C-alpha positions as CSV (number, residue, x, y, z in Angstrom):
1,X,77.6,142.8,72.8
2,X,81.1,144.0,73.5
3,X,84.0,141.8,72.3
4,X,85.7,139.2,74.5
5,X,88.4,136.4,74.6
6,X,88.2,132.8,75.9
7,X,91.3,130.6,75.8
8,X,91.4,126.9,76.6
9,X,94.3,124.4,76.8
10,X,93.6,120.8,76.9
11,X,95.7,117.5,76.6
12,X,96.0,116.5,73.0
13,X,93.9,113.2,73.5
14,X,90.9,112.2,71.6
15,X,89.0,111.8,74.9
16,X,89.6,115.5,75.8
17,X,88.4,117.0,72.4
18,X,84.8,117.1,73.5
19,X,85.9,119.9,76.0
20,X,87.0,122.2,73.0
21,X,83.9,121.4,71.0
22,X,81.6,122.2,74.0
23,X,83.6,125.5,74.9
24,X,83.3,126.7,71.4
25,X,79.6,125.9,71.4
26,X,79.2,128.1,74.5
27,X,81.2,131.0,72.8
28,X,79.0,130.7,69.7
29,X,75.8,130.7,71.8
30,X,77.0,133.8,73.6
31,X,77.6,135.4,70.2
32,X,74.0,134.5,69.1
33,X,74.7,131.9,66.5
34,X,71.8,130.1,65.0
35,X,71.4,126.3,65.1
36,X,73.1,125.7,61.7
37,X,76.1,128.1,62.4
38,X,76.4,126.4,65.8
39,X,76.6,122.9,64.3
40,X,79.1,124.2,61.7
41,X,81.4,125.5,64.5
42,X,81.1,122.3,66.3
43,X,82.2,120.3,63.1
44,X,85.0,122.9,62.5
45,X,86.3,122.2,66.0
46,X,86.2,118.4,65.6
47,X,88.0,118.7,62.1
48,X,90.7,121.3,63.5
49,X,91.5,119.2,66.6
50,X,91.6,115.9,64.6
51,X,94.0,117.6,62.1
52,X,96.3,118.9,64.9
53,X,96.4,115.6,66.7
54,X,97.3,113.6,63.6
55,X,100.5,115.2,62.5
56,X,104.1,114.0,62.0
57,X,105.1,115.8,65.2
58,X,103.3,114.8,68.3
59,X,101.4,117.3,70.3
60,X,101.2,117.5,74.2
61,X,98.3,119.8,74.2
62,X,96.0,121.8,72.1
63,X,95.3,125.5,72.7
64,X,91.9,127.1,71.4
65,X,91.6,130.9,71.6
66,X,88.3,132.4,70.5
67,X,87.9,136.1,70.2
68,X,84.8,138.1,69.2
69,X,83.8,141.6,68.3
70,X,81.6,143.5,65.9
71,X,80.1,140.5,64.3
72,X,83.2,138.4,63.7
73,X,84.4,135.4,65.7
74,X,88.1,134.5,65.3
75,X,89.0,130.9,66.3
76,X,92.7,129.8,66.7
77,X,93.7,126.1,67.3
78,X,97.3,125.6,68.2
79,X,99.5,122.5,68.7
80,X,101.6,122.6,71.7
81,X,104.3,120.1,70.5
82,X,105.9,117.5,72.7
83,X,109.4,118.2,74.0
84,X,110.7,115.4,71.7
85,X,108.8,116.9,68.7
86,X,112.1,116.9,66.7
87,X,111.5,113.1,66.6
88,X,108.5,113.0,64.2
89,X,105.8,110.4,64.6
90,X,105.9,108.2,61.6
91,X,102.1,108.6,60.6
92,X,102.1,109.2,56.9
93,X,104.4,110.2,53.9
94,X,104.9,113.6,52.9
95,X,102.5,113.1,50.0
96,X,99.7,111.8,52.3
97,X,100.4,114.7,54.7
98,X,99.7,117.2,51.8
99,X,96.5,115.5,50.9
100,X,95.3,115.4,54.4
101,X,96.1,119.1,54.9
102,X,94.2,120.0,51.7
103,X,91.2,118.0,52.7
104,X,91.1,119.6,56.2
105,X,91.4,123.0,54.5
106,X,88.6,122.3,52.2
107,X,86.4,121.1,54.9
108,X,87.1,124.1,57.2
109,X,86.6,126.6,54.3
110,X,83.1,125.3,53.8
111,X,82.2,125.7,57.5
112,X,83.8,129.2,58.2
113,X,84.2,132.4,56.4
114,X,87.9,131.9,56.2
115,X,90.3,129.1,57.2
116,X,94.1,129.2,57.3
117,X,96.4,126.3,58.1
118,X,100.0,126.8,59.1
119,X,102.5,124.0,58.7
120,X,106.1,123.1,58.7
121,X,108.0,120.1,57.8
122,X,106.5,118.3,60.8
123,X,102.9,119.0,59.8
124,X,100.1,121.5,60.6
125,X,100.8,123.3,64.0
126,X,98.0,125.9,63.8
127,X,94.6,126.5,62.4
128,X,92.8,130.0,62.2
129,X,89.4,130.4,61.3
130,X,86.8,133.4,61.3
131,X,83.1,133.1,61.3
132,X,80.6,136.0,60.9
133,X,77.5,136.5,63.0
134,X,74.9,139.3,63.3
135,X,76.3,141.6,65.8
136,X,73.0,143.4,66.3
137,X,71.6,140.2,67.6
138,X,74.5,138.9,69.4
139,X,73.6,137.3,72.8
140,X,70.0,137.9,72.4
141,X,69.3,134.1,72.0
142,X,71.7,133.3,74.8
143,X,69.9,135.9,77.2
144,X,66.6,134.6,76.3
145,X,65.6,137.9,74.6
């Protein structure tokens, strides 16, 4: 299967996160992920979205970009911060933020081949993950072959 890219932008609301999860599931199925890896990807999407929507700076939207080629799926989640993002949402102290970021990174690292969280003084604003799949079988399960 040749590479491809899917990009999705959704409002940063809990009731919209299912759309990101389902989109990622479709991409993973297209890449030929088995059931266990598919579930890992769904859990990773939930964790990434939760992390980005619970930061000191409010997000207006979340952008998910998936790109795949040669047995590697790269997934990027980005927070599109509100115009008033300079006025932080007081959700946690800096110590609690660091603990939450470390916990999210630990969870994501158990689910993906690699996970990187990008943050500034207002919290995590982007998460990049990579998952490996068998490129030789990619898409066979999806196509029913």
